[in-house]
C-alpha positions in Angstrom: -21.9 -29.9 6.6 -21.7 -26.8 8.3 -19.1 -24.4 7.0 -15.5 -23.3 8.5 -14.0 -20.0 8.5 -11.0 -18.9 10.2 -8.2 -16.3 9.7 -5.7 -18.2 11.6 -2.8 -17.5 9.0 -0.4 -14.8 8.0 -2.4 -11.4 7.4 -5.5 -13.3 8.2 -8.3 -10.9 10.3 -11.6 -12.1 11.5 -13.6 -13.1 14.2 -16.6 -15.9 14.1 -19.7 -14.6 15.8 -22.3 -16.8 14.6 -22.6 -19.9 11.4 -26.0 -20.7 10.8 -26.2 -23.0 7.7 -24.6 -20.9 5.0 -24.8 -17.5 7.0 -22.2 -16.3 9.4 -21.5 -13.1 11.5 -18.5 -12.1 11.6 -16.0 -9.0 12.9 -13.3 -7.5 12.0 -10.1 -7.7 14.9 -8.8 -4.4 15.6 -5.2 -3.4 15.5 -2.8 -4.9 18.7 -2.8 -1.7 21.1 -5.2 0.3 19.1 -8.3 1.1 17.9 -7.7 0.8 14.0 -9.5 -1.5 12.0 -11.0 -2.2 8.6 -8.5 -4.9 6.8 -10.0 -8.2 7.0 -9.1 -11.6 5.5 -10.3 -15.0 5.9 -10.7 -18.5 4.4 -14.1 -19.9 4.1 -14.2 -24.0 3.8 -16.5 -26.8 2.9 -18.3 -24.0 0.4 -18.6 -25.9 -2.2 -21.5 -25.0 -4.5 -23.2 -23.1 -1.9 -25.0 -19.1 -2.0 -23.0 -17.7 0.7 -24.2 -14.7 3.3 -20.7 -13.3 5.3 -22.2 -10.7 7.4 -19.3 -8.2 8.8 -21.2 -6.5 11.9 -18.9 -4.1 12.9 -17.9 -1.8 9.9 -19.9 1.3 11.6 -16.9 1.8 13.9 -14.0 1.0 11.4 -11.3 3.3 10.7 -12.7 4.7 7.7 -16.5 3.6 7.6 -17.2 6.3 4.5 -14.9 3.5 2.3 -17.8 0.8 2.8 -20.2 2.1 0.4 -19.6 1.4 -3.5 -17.1 -1.5 -2.4 -16.9 -4.9 -3.5 -14.7 -7.3 -1.7 -12.4 -9.6 -3.8 -12.4 -13.3 -3.1 -10.0 -16.2 -4.4 -10.5 -19.9 -4.9 -6.9 -20.2 -6.4 -4.9 -17.4 -4.0 -4.1 -16.0 -7.5 -7.1 -14.1 -9.2 -8.9 -12.2 -6.8 -12.5 -11.2 -8.1 -14.8 -8.7 -6.7 -17.9 -10.2 -5.3 -21.5 -8.8 -4.8 -21.0 -6.8 -1.7 -23.6 -4.5 0.2 -23.3 -2.5 2.9 -26.5 -1.0 5.2 -26.9 0.0 8.9 -23.1 -0.8 9.6 -23.5 -4.1 8.6 -21.1 -5.3 5.0 -22.6 -8.5 3.8 -20.5 -10.4 1.2 -21.9 -12.5 -1.0 -20.2 -15.4 -2.8 -20.2 -18.8 -4.7 -17.9 -20.5 -4.6 -16.7 -23.6 -7.1 -14.4 -25.5 -5.0 -14.6 -26.6 -1.3 -12.5 -23.2 0.0 -12.7 -19.5 -0.7 -10.7 -16.7 0.1 -12.6 -13.7 1.3 -10.1 -10.4 1.5 -10.8 -6.4 2.0 -7.7 -6.4 -1.4 -5.6 -8.7 -3.0 -3.4 -9.8 0.0 0.6 -9.5 -0.2 1.7 -12.2 2.5 5.0 -12.7 4.3 6.0 -15.2 1.9 5.3 -13.3 -0.8 7.3 -10.5 0.5 10.1 -12.8 1.5 10.2 -14.3 -1.8 10.3 -10.7 -3.8 13.3 -9.5 -1.8 15.4 -13.0 -3.1 14.4 -12.4 -6.0 15.4 -8.8 -6.5 18.3 -9.1 -4.4 19.5 -11.7 -7.0 19.2 -9.6 -9.9 22.8 -8.1 -11.0 23.6 -4.7 -10.2 21.0 -4.6 -6.4 22.3 -4.3 -3.2 20.3 -5.8 -0.2 20.7 -3.9 3.0 19.0 -5.2 6.4 17.9 -1.7 8.3 16.9 -2.8 10.9 14.7 -5.5 13.1 11.3 -5.3 13.5 9.9 -5.1 17.6 8.8 -8.7 16.6 12.3 -9.8 15.2 11.2 -9.3 11.1 13.6 -8.2 8.8 13.1 -4.5 7.5 15.1 -4.4 4.3 15.3 -2.6 1.3 17.4 -2.9 -2.1 19.1 -0.4 -4.2 20.2 -0.3 -7.6 21.7 2.3 -9.8 24.7 4.4 -9.9 23.3 8.2 -10.9 24.1 11.0 -8.1 20.6 11.9 -7.6 19.1 9.9 -4.9 15.4 8.3 -5.7 13.6 6.8 -2.9 10.4 4.5 -2.8 8.9 3.1 0.1 5.4 1.5 1.1 3.1 -0.3 3.5 3.6 1.9 6.3 -0.2 1.2 6.8 0.0 -3.0 6.3 -3.6 -3.4 5.5 -2.8 -1.7 2.1 -1.2 -4.5 0.0 -1.6 -2.8 -3.0 1.0 -0.6 -2.5 3.4 -3.4 -1.9 2.1 -4.7 -5.3 3.1 -1.6 -6.8 6.4 -2.4 -5.7 6.7 -5.4 -7.2 5.9 -3.7 -10.1 8.5 -1.4 -10.0 11.5 -4.0 -9.1 10.4 -6.0 -12.6 10.9 -2.5 -14.3 13.9 -0.9 -12.6 15.6 -4.9 -13.1 14.7 -5.5 -16.3 17.6 -4.9 -18.3 15.8 -4.4 -22.0 13.5 -1.8 -20.5 15.3 1.6 -21.7 13.6 3.7 -18.9 15.0 1.6 -16.3 18.4 2.0 -17.8 18.2 5.5 -18.2 16.7 6.2 -14.5 19.9 3.5 -13.6 21.9 5.7 -15.5 21.2 9.1 -13.5 20.2 8.0 -9.9 20.5 5.6 -7.1 17.6 4.3 -6.3 16.7 2.2 -3.0 13.0 0.9 -2.1 11.6 -0.4 0.9 8.6 -2.7 -0.1 7.3 -3.3 3.3 7.8 -0.8 5.8 5.8 -2.6 8.4 6.3 -6.1 8.2 5.0 -7.0 11.6 1.8 -5.4 11.3 1.1 -6.8 7.7 2.0 -10.4 9.5 -0.3 -9.7 12.2 -3.2 -8.7 9.7 -3.6 -4.8 10.8 -4.8 -2.3 8.7 -2.9 0.9 9.6 -0.2 0.3 12.7 3.0 -1.8 13.6 3.2 -4.8 16.4 3.5 -1.3 19.4 -0.4 -0.2 17.7 2.0 2.8 16.5 0.8 4.5 13.0 4.4 4.4 11.2 3.3 7.6 9.1 2.8 9.7 12.1 6.5 9.1 13.5 8.5 10.9 11.1 9.3 13.8 13.1 10.8 11.9 16.1 10.8 8.0 15.5 12.2 5.6 18.4 13.7 2.2 19.2 10.4 2.0 21.2 7.6 2.7 19.1 8.8 2.7 15.2 12.2 1.8 14.6 11.4 1.1 11.0 11.1 5.1 10.4 13.8 5.1 12.8 16.4 3.4 10.4 14.8 4.2 7.2 15.2 7.6 8.0 18.9 7.0 9.4 19.6 5.4 5.9 18.1 8.5 3.8 20.2 10.9 5.9 23.3 9.3 4.3 22.1 9.3 1.3 19.9 12.6 1.1 16.9 12.4 -0.9 16.0 14.0 -4.5 12.4 12.6 -5.1 10.4 10.2 -2.8 7.9 8.5 -3.1 5.2 6.9 0.0 3.1 4.5 -1.7 -0.3 3.9 0.3 -3.8 2.8 -0.4 -7.4 4.7 0.0 -10.3 3.6 1.9 -13.1 5.9 0.3 -12.0 8.2 -3.0 -12.6 5.4 -6.1 -9.4 6.7 -8.2 -5.7 6.8 -7.6 -4.4 10.3 -7.0 -1.0 12.0 -5.3 -0.8 14.1 -1.8 2.2 16.8 -1.5 3.9 18.6 0.6 1.8 21.9 1.2 2.4 23.9 4.0 6.0 23.0 5.0 7.3 25.9 6.4 10.4 25.9 3.7 8.1 25.6 0.5 9.2 27.2 -2.8 8.0 27.6 -5.9 10.4 25.4 -7.8 10.0 22.8 -5.7 6.2 22.7 -6.0 6.7 22.7 -9.1 8.5 19.9 -9.7 5.4 17.7 -7.7 3.1 19.5 -9.7 4.4 18.6 -13.4 4.8 15.1 -12.0 1.4 14.6 -10.7 0.0 16.3 -14.1 2.2 14.5 -16.5 1.3 11.1 -14.4 -2.4 12.1 -15.3 -2.0 12.8 -18.8 0.4 9.4 -19.1 -2.2 7.5 -17.9 -6.6 6.9 -17.0 -5.7 5.1 -14.4 -4.4 8.0 -12.4 -6.2 11.5 -12.0 -5.7 14.8 -10.3 -9.9 16.1 -10.0 -10.3 13.9 -6.4 -8.0 13.8 -3.6 -7.2 15.3 -0.2 -7.8 18.9 0.9 -4.1 20.6 1.1 -2.8 21.8 4.0 -2.6 25.5 4.4 0.5 27.8 4.5 2.7 26.7 7.7 0.5 23.9 8.5 2.1 20.9 7.1 2.0 17.7 9.3 5.6 17.4 9.7 5.2 13.5 11.3 4.4 12.4 8.0 6.7 11.2 5.5 6.0 13.1 2.6 6.2 16.5 4.6 9.2 15.8 6.7 11.4 14.9 3.5 10.3 17.6 1.5 11.3 20.0 4.6 14.0 17.8 5.5 15.4 16.8 2.2 14.2 19.9 0.0 13.0 16.6 -2.0 10.2 16.4 -4.4 8.3 14.2 -2.3 5.0 12.8 -2.4 2.4 10.2 -1.8 0.6 8.2 -3.8 -3.0 6.5 -3.0 -4.4 3.8 -4.9 -8.2 3.1 -4.7 -9.8 -0.4 -2.6 -12.7 0.6 -4.7 -12.5 0.4 -8.0 -11.6 3.4 -10.5 -14.6 4.6 -11.2 -13.0 6.5 -14.6 -11.8 3.5 -15.8 -13.7 0.4 -14.0 -13.1 -3.2 -14.1 -16.2 -4.7 -13.1 -14.8 -8.0 -13.0 -11.4 -7.1 -10.9 -11.8 -3.8 -9.3 -8.5 -1.8 -8.8 -5.7 -5.3 -8.9 -2.4 -6.5 -8.6 -2.2 -5.7 -12.2 -3.1 -2.4 -12.1 -0.7 -1.6 -9.1 2.3 -3.3 -11.0 1.3 -1.2 -14.2 0.6 2.3 -12.3 4.0 1.5 -11.0 5.3 1.3 -14.7 3.4 4.4 -15.6 5.3 6.1 -12.3 8.6 5.1 -13.4 8.3 6.4 -17.1 6.9 9.7 -15.9 9.8 10.2 -13.5 12.4 9.2 -16.3 11.1 12.0 -18.7 11.7 14.5 -16.0 14.3 13.2 -14.0 17.0 15.9 -15.2 15.1 18.3 -14.0 15.5 17.0 -10.2 17.9 17.1 -7.7 
């Protein structure tokens, strides 16, 4: 029996070029109206007991080709546990090897977080005591963009994730944050709710998520280059989140992402904004450094090159919020690869580790919440 391959489901992305026995040549589909591509997610059926060789042939032209070296694809036979599988990269071709026990196996760039999971996440936590649910807007594809708010403190804290929809570890992080923040027995969460009003946008880009995009929304727009001048036509997601932020103000903000190339979790800040000052920058640096002391799943050695004075990109949310509100603002990046400092050969970086890092981030914020705002 010939294997079959499909990505015709929520968040799916692959094009089948050829299938020859247990070997398939595939290609990743670019985001709508965009040249970005790197996210893949597909299902192989008729695979039981077969040694599959799945070749993604167009990786050299992907958004971040440096991300393929040292990377391992994730596979799941039950849709719940995602494990690393042997993966090689050479001459622009990513070759994924898998030997499923059952008939069907799913293969993805990282453990997916579907629209159905997202809807269930919103429903689950909106029902918790003290949580307020808000519809911020309808997206270009007509999907709801929603936030969840809790706490009664004067300090305004914002967490938002998945501006880039293929970075699914960001919504796993959000799930972990919501679990902790709504736990009535968690002393850290209780302290944060007393000191701050906390708003979370678990998925900034539901259209791109459903379409199987890496980086853009339905209009092919990178939302994290829209914060200086968002519009209803191109980036309603940013426009309405920013309007909500303007209503509350922002004292602390974290934009949650994933990075394709760097095998570590790290932060990017707001160096180079016009209004940069030592107090604001010092609080960001303290948060970053103390988080590294708190957990081996975060470090400060690897990361992005800092912007020169006056050269911050104000179209990006972290710089825009730091400049606009004087916020202690940051971008958290988690790896698609494993964390080289604390590797997990079976799972690599994973949903579990993403959720645990969210707990660490909240504990770290609670330790310095009195200094912020």
